[in-house]
N, CA, C and O of each residue as an XYZ file, in Angstrom:
628
protein
N      12.992      4.916    -12.596
C      12.139      3.759    -12.406
C      10.688      4.222    -12.268
O      10.408      5.214    -11.595
N       9.796      3.518    -12.891
C       8.371      3.845    -12.790
C       7.870      3.573    -11.381
O       8.390      2.713    -10.670
N       6.859      4.317    -11.000
C       6.254      4.192     -9.677
C       4.737      4.131     -9.809
O       4.160      4.591    -10.794
N       4.105      3.549     -8.785
C       2.655      3.527     -8.710
C       2.200      4.854     -8.128
O       2.524      5.180     -6.986
N       1.448      5.622     -8.913
C       0.973      6.938     -8.502
C      -0.531      7.036     -8.677
O      -1.113      6.315     -9.488
N      -1.157      7.916     -7.928
C      -2.566      8.262     -8.053
C      -3.459      7.204     -7.400
O      -2.979      6.308     -6.705
N      -4.759      7.327     -7.639
C      -5.715      6.358     -7.103
C      -6.881      6.217     -8.062
O      -7.230      7.149     -8.786
N      -7.468      5.047     -8.053
C      -8.571      4.708     -8.945
C      -9.522      3.781     -8.206
O      -9.091      2.939     -7.417
N     -10.809      3.934     -8.458
C     -11.800      3.005     -7.910
C     -12.389      2.216     -9.063
O     -12.928      2.791    -10.010
N     -12.285      0.887     -8.980
C     -12.800      0.004    -10.022
C     -13.869     -0.921     -9.455
O     -13.876     -1.246     -8.268
N     -14.760     -1.328    -10.330
C     -15.857     -2.216     -9.957
C     -15.352     -3.659     -9.830
O     -14.518     -4.111    -10.615
N     -15.872     -4.366     -8.831
C     -15.582     -5.783     -8.630
C     -16.767     -6.555     -9.195
O     -17.913     -6.280     -8.839
N     -16.498     -7.524    -10.078
C     -17.609     -8.269    -10.675
C     -18.122     -9.360     -9.735
O     -17.578     -9.546     -8.646
N     -19.155    -10.075    -10.145
C     -19.798    -11.086     -9.302
C     -18.867    -12.231     -8.929
O     -19.058    -12.888     -7.906
N     -17.855    -12.468     -9.767
C     -16.890    -13.536     -9.493
C     -15.737    -13.053     -8.611
O     -14.812    -13.813     -8.324
N     -15.795    -11.788     -8.182
C     -14.743    -11.246     -7.325
C     -13.533    -10.742     -8.088
O     -12.477    -10.505     -7.501
N     -13.685    -10.575     -9.407
C     -12.568    -10.086    -10.222
C     -12.622     -8.571    -10.317
O     -13.692     -7.964    -10.354
N     -11.430     -7.977    -10.355
C     -11.310     -6.525    -10.494
C     -10.101     -6.252    -11.377
O      -9.102     -6.970    -11.325
N     -10.204     -5.214    -12.182
C      -9.108     -4.845    -13.075
C      -8.076     -3.996    -12.349
O      -8.416     -3.042    -11.648
N      -6.807     -4.359    -12.530
C      -5.718     -3.510    -12.066
C      -5.793     -2.240    -12.919
O      -5.946     -2.349    -14.135
N      -5.691     -1.048    -12.337
C      -5.770      0.181    -13.143
C      -4.740      0.179    -14.284
O      -3.594     -0.233    -14.103
N      -5.170      0.641    -15.443
C      -4.298      0.657    -16.626
C      -2.958      1.343    -16.360
O      -1.935      0.826    -16.809
N      -2.901      2.494    -15.647
C      -1.594      3.115    -15.402
C      -0.657      2.274    -14.516
O       0.558      2.472    -14.549
N      -1.208      1.342    -13.727
C      -0.392      0.506    -12.852
C       0.245     -0.657    -13.619
O       1.314     -1.133    -13.237
N      -0.387     -1.108    -14.677
C       0.086     -2.307    -15.382
C       1.489     -2.165    -15.967
O       2.281     -3.101    -15.848
N       1.838     -1.023    -16.601
C       3.214     -0.902    -17.113
C       4.257     -0.936    -15.992
O       5.375     -1.406    -16.206
N       3.909     -0.450    -14.819
C       4.843     -0.477    -13.693
C       5.088     -1.922    -13.261
O       6.197     -2.273    -12.857
N       4.055     -2.754    -13.346
C       4.201     -4.166    -13.003
C       5.033     -4.914    -14.042
O       5.621     -5.954    -13.745
N       5.077     -4.380    -15.257
C       5.828     -5.049    -16.310
C       5.101     -6.279    -16.812
O       3.873     -6.300    -16.895
N       5.857     -7.285    -17.139
C       5.284     -8.504    -17.714
C       4.997     -9.586    -16.685
O       4.965    -10.769    -17.022
N       4.791     -9.197    -15.449
C       4.511    -10.204    -14.424
C       3.098    -10.752    -14.604
O       2.183    -10.031    -15.001
N       2.939    -12.019    -14.309
C       1.612    -12.626    -14.388
C       1.030    -12.854    -12.994
O      -0.114    -13.285    -12.849
N       1.823    -12.562    -11.984
C       1.386    -12.717    -10.601
C       1.561    -11.405     -9.849
O       2.508    -10.650    -10.070
N       0.631    -11.169     -8.975
C       0.650     -9.988     -8.112
C       0.867    -10.485     -6.690
O       0.174    -11.394     -6.233
N       1.814     -9.899     -6.000
C       2.085    -10.268     -4.616
C       1.303     -9.339     -3.698
O       1.245     -8.132     -3.931
N       0.709     -9.897     -2.665
C      -0.062     -9.090     -1.724
C       0.366     -9.397     -0.296
O       0.671    -10.537      0.052
N       0.380     -8.350      0.519
C       0.677     -8.456      1.944
C      -0.448     -7.770      2.706
O      -0.847     -6.658      2.358
N      -0.954     -8.413      3.727
C      -1.988     -7.798      4.549
C      -1.359     -6.668      5.353
O      -0.347     -6.882      6.021
N      -1.931     -5.481      5.304
C      -1.429     -4.365      6.097
C      -1.614     -4.693      7.574
O      -2.620     -5.284      7.968
N      -0.646     -4.308      8.377
C      -0.749     -4.578      9.811
C      -1.395     -3.435     10.579
O      -1.731     -3.589     11.753
N      -1.572     -2.275      9.919
C      -2.140     -1.144     10.653
C      -3.273     -0.429      9.931
O      -3.766      0.586     10.422
N      -3.689     -0.927      8.793
C      -4.792     -0.332      8.049
C      -5.667     -1.449      7.479
O      -5.190     -2.572      7.319
N      -6.930     -1.171      7.169
C      -7.790     -2.175      6.539
C      -7.538     -2.210      5.030
O      -8.442     -1.988      4.224
N      -6.297     -2.494      4.677
C      -5.893     -2.492      3.273
C      -4.920     -3.630      3.014
O      -4.486     -4.325      3.932
N      -4.590     -3.800      1.740
C      -3.633     -4.814      1.315
C      -2.568     -4.119      0.479
O      -2.887     -3.362     -0.437
N      -1.302     -4.378      0.794
C      -0.201     -3.879     -0.022
C      -0.006     -4.858     -1.169
O      -0.055     -6.072     -0.967
N       0.216     -4.334     -2.381
C       0.337     -5.200     -3.549
C       1.414     -4.678     -4.486
O       1.731     -3.489     -4.492
N       1.966     -5.579     -5.271
C       2.968     -5.174     -6.244
C       3.626     -6.374     -6.894
O       3.193     -7.515     -6.729
N       4.671     -6.089     -7.629
C       5.444     -7.127     -8.286
C       6.461     -7.730     -7.336
O       6.369     -7.541     -6.123
N       7.431     -8.453     -7.877
C       8.439     -9.112     -7.037
C       9.198     -8.159     -6.123
O       9.654     -8.568     -5.056
N       9.343     -6.883     -6.523
C      10.069     -5.910     -5.705
C       9.454     -5.768     -4.318
O      10.170     -5.504     -3.352
N       8.148     -5.938     -4.205
C       7.488     -5.815     -2.901
C       8.039     -6.856     -1.931
O       8.397     -6.522     -0.802
N       8.109     -8.106     -2.360
C       8.616     -9.187     -1.514
C      10.128     -9.050     -1.332
O      10.649     -9.290     -0.243
N      10.825     -8.667     -2.395
C      12.282     -8.538     -2.319
C      12.703     -7.506     -1.287
O      13.680     -7.717     -0.568
N      11.987     -6.397     -1.203
C      12.315     -5.377     -0.197
C      12.094     -5.912      1.207
O      12.888     -5.643      2.108
N      11.030     -6.660      1.396
C      10.784     -7.270      2.703
C      11.850     -8.284      3.066
O      12.298     -8.337      4.211
N      12.256     -9.084      2.104
C      13.300    -10.081      2.361
C      14.648     -9.413      2.621
O      15.431     -9.921      3.425
N      14.940     -8.298      1.969
C      16.183     -7.558      2.234
C      16.200     -7.074      3.684
O      17.245     -7.088      4.334
N      15.041     -6.645      4.189
C      14.955     -6.226      5.585
C      15.186     -7.425      6.503
O      15.914     -7.315      7.490
N      14.576     -8.560      6.190
C      14.743     -9.760      7.017
C      16.205    -10.191      7.102
O      16.652    -10.657      8.149
N      16.945    -10.040      6.020
C      18.353    -10.446      6.004
C      19.190     -9.677      7.019
O      20.244    -10.158      7.435
N      18.743     -8.501      7.422
C      19.472     -7.680      8.395
C      19.191     -8.116      9.836
O      19.879     -7.688     10.762
N      18.193     -8.956     10.017
C      17.790     -9.357     11.365
C      18.417    -10.690     11.756
O      18.781    -11.502     10.906
N      18.532    -10.891     13.071
C      18.970    -12.180     13.612
C      17.850    -13.185     13.329
O      16.724    -12.995     13.790
N      18.146    -14.266     12.568
C      17.079    -15.209     12.211
C      16.473    -15.956     13.395
O      15.458    -16.635     13.242
N      17.085    -15.840     14.577
C      16.537    -16.495     15.762
C      15.823    -15.512     16.690
O      15.407    -15.882     17.788
N      15.681    -14.258     16.247
C      15.041    -13.241     17.082
C      13.525    -13.267     16.932
O      12.982    -13.772     15.949
N      12.862    -12.707     17.939
C      11.398    -12.578     17.895
C      10.993    -11.638     16.768
O       9.977    -11.863     16.109
N      11.784    -10.580     16.540
C      11.466     -9.636     15.469
C      11.476    -10.343     14.108
O      10.581    -10.131     13.289
N      12.488    -11.181     13.870
C      12.570    -11.931     12.609
C      11.349    -12.841     12.467
O      10.732    -12.902     11.404
N      11.010    -13.536     13.533
C       9.886    -14.469     13.481
C       8.607    -13.748     13.085
O       7.854    -14.232     12.241
N       8.360    -12.590     13.693
C       7.131    -11.857     13.409
C       7.121    -11.287     11.990
O       6.137    -11.435     11.266
N       8.219    -10.634     11.595
C       8.289    -10.064     10.248
C       8.215    -11.160      9.180
O       7.574    -10.983      8.144
N       8.881    -12.297      9.441
C       8.837    -13.405      8.487
C       7.412    -13.930      8.334
O       6.966    -14.237      7.229
N       6.705    -14.028      9.461
C       5.315    -14.488      9.392
C       4.474    -13.556      8.537
O       3.732    -14.009      7.665
N       4.585    -12.249      8.782
C       3.778    -11.280      8.031
C       4.178    -11.281      6.562
O       3.320    -11.243      5.681
N       5.489    -11.325      6.297
C       5.968    -11.271      4.918
C       5.661    -12.539      4.142
O       5.233    -12.464      2.990
N       5.867    -13.686      4.737
C       5.697    -14.948      4.010
C       4.398    -15.679      4.346
O       3.725    -16.201      3.457
N       4.053    -15.712      5.622
C       2.890    -16.497      6.034
C       1.553    -15.798      5.868
O       0.512    -16.452      5.813
N       1.573    -14.468      5.787
C       0.319    -13.719      5.683
C       0.244    -12.979      4.350
O      -0.408    -11.941      4.233
N       0.916    -13.529      3.362
C       0.911    -12.924      2.029
C       0.323    -13.922      1.042
O       0.063    -15.077      1.379
N       0.124    -13.458     -0.169
C      -0.385    -14.368     -1.194
C       0.044    -13.904     -2.575
O       0.470    -12.764     -2.760
N      -0.073    -14.793     -3.525
C       0.159    -14.468     -4.925
C      -1.171    -14.580     -5.647
O      -1.872    -15.585     -5.529
N      -1.512    -13.541     -6.396
C      -2.740    -13.560     -7.182
C      -2.364    -13.608     -8.652
O      -1.520    -12.837     -9.110
N      -2.986    -14.506     -9.383
C      -2.731    -14.579    -10.817
C      -3.473    -13.445    -11.519
O      -4.632    -13.154    -11.223
N      -2.775    -12.823    -12.448
C      -3.379    -11.770    -13.259
C      -3.721    -12.382    -14.610
O      -2.878    -13.027    -15.233
N      -4.960    -12.181    -15.064
C      -5.333    -12.737    -16.367
C      -4.850    -11.819    -17.495
O      -4.265    -10.768    -17.236
N      -5.093    -12.211    -18.718
C      -4.639    -11.461    -19.885
C      -5.235    -10.076    -20.007
O      -4.706     -9.233    -20.732
N      -6.333     -9.829    -19.305
C      -6.979     -8.522    -19.340
C      -6.595     -7.647    -18.148
O      -7.166     -6.574    -17.954
N      -5.617     -8.109    -17.343
C      -5.162     -7.321    -16.207
C      -6.070     -7.401    -14.997
O      -6.084     -6.491    -14.169
N      -6.836     -8.492    -14.887
C      -7.738     -8.650    -13.742
C      -7.155     -9.635    -12.740
O      -6.416    -10.554    -13.094
N      -7.508     -9.417    -11.483
C      -7.193    -10.359    -10.417
C      -8.496    -10.750     -9.729
O      -9.494    -10.033     -9.814
N      -8.479    -11.880     -9.053
C      -9.619    -12.296     -8.250
C      -9.262    -12.069     -6.791
O      -8.274    -12.608     -6.291
N     -10.072    -11.268     -6.112
C      -9.816    -10.966     -4.702
C     -10.192    -12.174     -3.851
O     -11.313    -12.674     -3.935
N      -9.264    -12.635     -3.045
C      -9.505    -13.795     -2.184
C     -10.424    -13.403     -1.024
O     -10.622    -12.221     -0.744
N     -10.974    -14.408     -0.361
C     -11.794    -14.148      0.824
C     -10.975    -13.441      1.898
O     -11.490    -12.567      2.595
N      -9.697    -13.815      2.038
C      -8.836    -13.190      3.044
C      -8.671    -11.693      2.757
O      -8.700    -10.875      3.677
N      -8.501    -11.343      1.493
C      -8.368     -9.920      1.131
C      -9.675     -9.189      1.383
O      -9.671     -8.065      1.886
N     -10.774     -9.804      1.043
C     -12.077     -9.170      1.279
C     -12.344     -8.985      2.775
O     -12.900     -7.969      3.193
N     -11.941     -9.980      3.577
C     -12.105     -9.858      5.032
C     -11.225     -8.741      5.586
O     -11.670     -7.965      6.431
N     -10.001     -8.656      5.125
C      -9.062     -7.638      5.590
C      -9.548     -6.223      5.253
O      -9.444     -5.313      6.076
N     -10.075     -6.048      4.043
C     -10.394     -4.717      3.535
C     -11.857     -4.318      3.674
O     -12.164     -3.130      3.774
N     -12.760     -5.285      3.681
C     -14.188     -4.979      3.666
C     -14.718     -4.716      2.258
O     -15.827     -4.205      2.104
N     -13.941     -5.058      1.233
C     -14.355     -4.825     -0.156
C     -15.539     -5.717     -0.512
O     -15.572     -6.901     -0.177
N     -16.517     -5.112     -1.207
C     -17.641     -5.902     -1.729
C     -17.735     -5.706     -3.239
O     -17.327     -6.582     -4.002
N     -18.270     -4.564     -3.679
C     -18.507     -4.390     -5.117
C     -17.578     -3.390     -5.801
O     -17.615     -3.254     -7.024
N     -16.737     -2.682     -5.023
C     -15.770     -1.737     -5.601
C     -14.468     -1.818     -4.814
O     -14.465     -2.109     -3.618
N     -13.359     -1.554     -5.509
C     -12.046     -1.570     -4.872
C     -11.275     -0.321     -5.272
O     -11.266      0.074     -6.437
N     -10.632      0.291     -4.292
C      -9.791      1.459     -4.544
C      -8.340      0.994     -4.641
O      -7.852      0.256     -3.785
N      -7.663      1.438     -5.695
C      -6.243      1.156     -5.892
C      -5.496      2.457     -5.640
O      -5.792      3.478     -6.260
N      -4.524      2.419     -4.724
C      -3.845      3.629     -4.283
C      -2.338      3.463     -4.462
O      -1.720      2.602     -3.834
N      -1.754      4.290     -5.321
C      -0.322      4.237     -5.561
C       0.472      4.634     -4.335
O       0.134      5.597     -3.647
N       1.544      3.876     -4.064
C       2.410      4.160     -2.919
C       3.887      4.061     -3.315
O       4.728      3.684     -2.500
N       4.193      4.399     -4.560
C       5.588      4.364     -5.009
C       5.963      3.011     -5.566
O       5.574      2.677     -6.686
N       6.720      2.211     -4.802
C       7.149      0.905     -5.315
C       6.091     -0.182     -5.135
O       6.288     -1.321     -5.558
N       4.974      0.169     -4.509
C       3.856     -0.757     -4.358
C       2.564      0.041     -4.407
O       2.595      1.271     -4.458
N       1.432     -0.644     -4.392
C       0.152      0.045     -4.273
C      -0.681     -0.669     -3.238
O      -0.364     -1.786     -2.829
N      -1.746     -0.021     -2.817
C      -2.646     -0.609     -1.842
C      -4.020     -0.806     -2.465
O      -4.416     -0.103     -3.394
N      -4.729     -1.785     -1.923
C      -6.113     -2.048     -2.309
C      -6.964     -1.813     -1.062
O      -6.708     -2.393     -0.007
N      -7.968     -0.964     -1.195
C      -8.838     -0.541     -0.095
C     -10.307     -0.690     -0.490
O     -10.635     -0.733     -1.676
N     -11.164     -0.766      0.481
C     -12.588     -0.544      0.279
C     -12.705      0.970      0.101
O     -12.161      1.714      0.916
N     -13.396      1.453     -0.939
C     -13.380      2.876     -1.273
C     -13.747      3.847     -0.145
O     -13.082      4.871      0.010
N     -14.769      3.560      0.632
C     -15.158      4.501      1.699
C     -14.082      4.578      2.778
O     -13.814      5.649      3.322
N     -13.467      3.430      3.084
C     -12.379      3.421      4.064
C     -11.178      4.206      3.527
O     -10.527      4.940      4.271
N     -10.892      4.048      2.236
C      -9.803      4.803      1.618
C     -10.071      6.301      1.703
O      -9.189      7.067      2.092
N     -11.277      6.723      1.344
C     -11.590      8.154      1.363
C     -11.472      8.730      2.776
O     -10.991      9.849      2.954
N     -11.907      7.969      3.775
C     -11.789      8.427      5.163
C     -10.318      8.530      5.566
O      -9.912      9.503      6.202
N      -9.519      7.521      5.192
C      -8.102      7.564      5.540
C      -7.390      8.698      4.803
O      -6.509      9.345      5.369
N      -7.758      8.939      3.568
C      -7.143     10.031      2.801
C      -7.364     11.362      3.520
O      -6.436     12.161      3.639
N      -8.573     11.604      3.994
C      -8.853     12.848      4.717
C      -8.058     12.913      6.020
O      -7.520     13.962      6.373
N      -7.987     11.799      6.722
C      -7.206     11.751      7.961
C      -5.728     12.045      7.675
O      -5.105     12.841      8.377
N      -5.175     11.406      6.650
C      -3.766     11.610      6.299
C      -3.500     13.048      5.888
O      -2.493     13.630      6.291
N      -4.383     13.625      5.097
C      -4.215     15.024      4.691
C      -4.223     15.951      5.902
O      -3.416     16.877      5.985
N      -5.131     15.704      6.833
C      -5.194     16.523      8.044
C      -3.919     16.406      8.869
O      -3.416     17.405      9.382
N      -3.395     15.193      8.998
C      -2.161     14.996      9.765
C      -0.969     15.658      9.077
O      -0.127     16.253      9.750
N      -0.882     15.566      7.754
C       0.211     16.210      7.028
C       0.107     17.726      7.155
O       1.121     18.402      7.329
N      -1.098     18.263      7.071
C      -1.280     19.716      7.239
C      -0.816     20.145      8.630
O      -0.152     21.173      8.768
N      -1.154     19.379      9.652
C      -0.729     19.706     11.019
C       0.784     19.600     11.147
O       1.405     20.450     11.786
N       1.389     18.580     10.556
C       2.845     18.441     10.610
C       3.522     19.616      9.910
O       4.532     20.130     10.392
N       2.976     20.035      8.790
C       3.542     21.170      8.050
C       3.440     22.450      8.890
O       4.401     23.213      8.989
N       2.285     22.671      9.483
C       2.114     23.865     10.322
C       3.080     23.831     11.504
O       3.666     24.853     11.862
N       3.244     22.668     12.099
C       4.150     22.502     13.222
C       5.594     22.776     12.793
O       6.334     23.454     13.506
N       5.987     22.265     11.658
C       7.338     22.474     11.136
C       7.573     23.959     10.855
O       8.628     24.502     11.182
N       6.581     24.605     10.247
C       6.715     26.036      9.944
C       6.799     26.855     11.232
O       7.570     27.811     11.308
N       6.016     26.490     12.235
C       6.050     27.213     13.512
C       7.407     27.034     14.184
O       7.955     27.981     14.749
N       7.945     25.822     14.122
C       9.254     25.564     14.716
C      10.354     26.285     13.962
O      11.297     26.780     14.580
N      10.259     26.358     12.650
C      11.253     27.063     11.850
C      11.198     28.563     12.151
O      12.235     29.225     12.201
N      10.015     29.086     12.348
C       9.829     30.502     12.628
C      10.297     30.892     14.025
O      10.563     32.068     14.275
N      10.403     29.930     14.942
C      10.812     30.268     16.306
C      12.292     30.603     16.400
O      12.740     31.097     17.434
N      13.062     30.347     15.352
C      14.481     30.668     15.354
C      14.772     32.106     14.965
O      15.929     32.525     14.995
N      13.756     32.870     14.603
C      13.942     34.272     14.195
C      13.884     35.164     15.419
O      12.956     35.069     16.222
N      14.893     36.047     15.563
C      14.933     36.973     16.693
C      13.897     38.079     16.540
O      13.454     38.388     15.434
N      13.526     38.658     17.651
C      12.502     39.719     17.662
C      12.905     40.934     16.812
O      12.052     41.647     16.282
N      14.236     41.156     16.695
C      14.669     42.337     15.898
C      14.740     42.032     14.403
O      15.188     42.863     13.613
N      14.286     40.815     14.016
C      14.276     40.463     12.604
C      15.528     39.730     12.166
O      15.579     39.240     11.038
N      16.525     39.640     13.006
C      17.743     38.910     12.662
C      17.618     37.457     13.026
O      16.699     37.068     13.748
N      18.529     36.656     12.536
C      18.503     35.220     12.842
C      19.481     34.850     13.925
O      19.578     33.680     14.294
């Protein structure tokens, strides 16, 4: 299955339209609508085809529909999401809600995340990318240090 990979920064025109990156369009297939979910922990928007919503709904099906967890996840998945129409040239119009969430003005960063992608304000994306790289490097060093602690002083395991 194709996945959304890499990142691209595209210009937003005066009407608030921005082109979906060309490599992302085949992954979306022949959909004319893009589904978006406001990120709950980053100044970004998760976006994708029907699979994005379907995965969220599959998670909801596992929850008690009368629970607080279901209520909150349902609100974020259904009540805080939107559908954006994609024109024939692969452009979408960023809503005011998306611009408020992300801080996007004249450029938008598209970031592949596998079965979905994110839309960021470019400077915020670059800052988060550096933060994420630093955290992954620290996790890797920590994992290597923990793996190395199992070796005995005489060189045996």
